[in-house]
N, C-alpha and C positions, 0 to 999 in steps of 0.2 A: 835338321832331323826329318827323315821321311816317315810319314804317318799312313802310308798305304803299301799294299803289296799286290802284285799281279798274280793271276791264276798260274801263269807259267812259272813264277817263283815258287808257288806252293807245290806244283807238280814235281819239283826236283827234290822235295823233302820226303823222308821216310815217315810213315805213320806208325806210332808205337802206342800200344795199349798200356796204360799205367796200372791197370788192375792185375794183369798177369805178365807184363813185360814182353808180350808177343809183338813182333813186327807184323802189322796188318797189310802193308803194301804201300802203294802210291796213288795219289789222286789222278784220275783219268778224265773226269768230267764234273760238271756242276749242274744241279737241277735248279732252274729258275722259274718262278711263276709268272703269270701274265702281267703283274705289276712291277716286275724287275727285282723282286725279293729273292735272295738265295735261300732255297729250302734246305738243301744239304749238299755235301761234297760226296762224290761217288769214288770209292776206293776200289781198285782192282787188287785182289789178293796176290801175294807173292807167288811166283811160279817156280816149280822145280824143273831144272834143266830147260828153261825157257818154253816149255810146252804144257806141262800139267799144272793147273792151279789148285789151290787148297779149298776152293768153293766159289760161290757166287759173289757178286758185287756187294760191297758194304757201304751203307749210307751213314755218313757222319754229319750230325747237325752242329751248329756253332756252340750250342750248350754242352756238347760232348767234349769240346776242345779245352784242354787244361792250359796249354801254353804252346806258342809257336817259337821254336828256336832257330838258330842259323842253319841247321841241317836236319832237324827232326820236328815233327808235330806230335805232342803228347796228348792223348785222348783218354777219357773214361768211357770205354765201350763194353757193354754187357751182351 
């Protein structure tokens, strides 16, 4: 059994908010402090027609994550 996941694996998954069912987008980057601790995942909002996005970047902390599935990451994001 594998107990780790690569960032590239996470980037392929859709981020869905469990509070309202909205698809937030996909992970595009990770914010890491000088000690190597991950502060948050940076999510780029879904784009309409590949040009217009629904807003700025969203920062998801690990405490926001409810579960990581095979093709989706469920989060509680307010």
